[in-house]
N, C-alpha and C positions, 0 to 999 in steps of 0.2 A: 225257511224262516223269513218272515216279512219284516223289513225294517220300518219302524214307525218313528217319525219325528214329531215332537209336540210343537204345535203352533200357538204362539202367544201374541194376541192382537192388543196393542196398547193405544187407547184413544189419546190423541195429541191435540184435541180441540182446545179452545181458549180456557174454558173452565177447568179442564183436566190439567192443562199446563200450570194454571194458578195453584192447583191442588197438589202439584209435585210430580206430574207424569214424566218430566224430563229426568229428574233424579231417579225415579223408579226405573226408567229404561237403562240408565247408566249402571245402577246396582244389579239389574238382571243380566246385562251383558257381561259384567265382571264375573258374576256367578256362573254363567254359561261356559266360562273358560276352565272351570274346575270339574273334576269328576264328582259324581256320576253324570252330571248334566252335560259335560263336554260332548259336542257333536249330536246331542239328542234334542236340542231345542232351537227354535227359530223365532226371533223377535220381529214382529211386523208392526210398524207405526201406522196408525190409521187417522183419518180425519174424524170429525165429530160422530159419535155413536148415538147421540140423542138421549143420554142418561146423565145430563149435566149436573143435576142436583146430587148425584151419587159419585161425583168425581173424587179421585181418578178411577176410571173404569177400564177393566181388562177382560178380554175374552180368552179363556183357555179351553180349547176344543169347543164344546157346546154349552159351556157354563159362564155366566157373567159374574165377575167379582167387582163389587162396588165398594167405594171408599177403602180400597185395598192398599197393601204395602208389600214390599219385596219379601219379607219374612213369611207372610201368609202364602204368597204365590210359590215360593221355593219349597215350602212344606208340601203343598199340593203336587208340585212337579215331582218331587222325590217319591211320593206315594205312587204316582202313576208309573214311574219308571222301575219300580220294584217288581 
């Protein structure tokens, strides 16, 4: 059985910071401490992803989430881990 960890890239460029990327990172980190996400997710902060008008921007695997929030991302992560 192959172990797969979900990688979540969060843009922390200036526009994304203004749109709440810092708070988004904190909410996601707290959620990752709980089951079923515990040990299955890795949060990676990035520099600008060049989608500034859609801030905050998150990349989950190969999909961009624009103008996103932690609730939307957590729902997607839970779907992927089932």
